[in-house]
C-alpha positions as a Markdown table, in Angstrom:
| # | Residue | x | y | z |
|---|---|---|---|---|
| 1 | Met | 59.9 | -21.7 | -111.1 |
| 2 | Ala | 61.6 | -24.8 | -109.6 |
| 3 | Asp | 62.6 | -22.6 | -107.1 |
| 4 | Lys | 59.1 | -21.4 | -106.0 |
| 5 | Ile | 58.5 | -25.0 | -105.6 |
| 6 | Lys | 61.4 | -25.8 | -103.5 |
| 7 | Ser | 61.4 | -22.7 | -101.1 |
| 8 | Ser | 56.9 | -23.7 | -100.8 |
| 9 | Tyr | 58.0 | -27.3 | -99.9 |
| 10 | Lys | 60.8 | -26.4 | -97.0 |
| 11 | Phe | 58.3 | -23.8 | -95.9 |
| 12 | Ser | 55.0 | -25.5 | -95.2 |
| 13 | Lys | 57.6 | -28.8 | -93.8 |
| 14 | Ser | 59.5 | -26.7 | -91.7 |
| 15 | Phe | 55.8 | -24.5 | -90.6 |
| 16 | Tyr | 53.5 | -28.6 | -89.4 |
| 17 | Asp | 57.2 | -30.1 | -87.8 |
| 18 | His | 56.8 | -26.9 | -85.7 |
| 19 | Ala | 53.7 | -27.2 | -85.3 |
| 20 | Ile | 53.7 | -31.3 | -84.4 |
| 21 | Thr | 56.7 | -31.2 | -81.8 |
| 22 | Gln | 55.6 | -27.3 | -80.7 |
| 23 | Gly | 58.2 | -25.9 | -80.6 |
| 24 | Lys | 57.2 | -22.7 | -81.2 |
| 25 | Trp | 55.1 | -20.2 | -79.0 |
| 26 | Trp | 52.8 | -19.6 | -82.2 |
| 27 | Ser | 53.3 | -23.5 | -82.3 |
| 28 | Lys | 51.3 | -24.1 | -79.0 |
| 29 | Leu | 49.0 | -21.4 | -79.6 |
| 30 | Tyr | 48.1 | -23.2 | -83.0 |
| 31 | Phe | 47.9 | -26.3 | -80.9 |
| 32 | Lys | 45.8 | -25.2 | -79.0 |
| 33 | Leu | 43.3 | -23.1 | -80.3 |
| 34 | Leu | 42.5 | -25.7 | -82.9 |
| 35 | Trp | 43.0 | -28.7 | -81.4 |
| 36 | Gly | 41.7 | -27.6 | -78.3 |
| 37 | Gly | 45.6 | -28.3 | -76.3 |
| 38 | Val | 47.8 | -31.4 | -76.5 |
| 39 | Met | 46.3 | -34.8 | -76.8 |
| 40 | Thr | 46.2 | -38.1 | -74.2 |
| 41 | Met | 44.9 | -40.1 | -75.2 |
| 42 | Arg | 47.3 | -43.0 | -75.2 |
| 43 | Leu | 47.7 | -45.8 | -77.7 |
| 44 | Pro | 47.2 | -49.4 | -76.3 |
| 45 | Ala | 50.4 | -51.2 | -75.9 |
| 46 | Gly | 51.5 | -53.5 | -78.4 |
| 47 | Cys | 50.5 | -50.3 | -81.4 |
């Protein structure tokens, strides 16, 4: 059972790492479909 939990955790971590960094083709598609593209909002200085 512990192996299944570790495997699931690694898969979900890997999925979100790729989605956030947009390193894979599917992550670019995911980001574009779900969020409407790349965020263009800039944070104010000092944050």
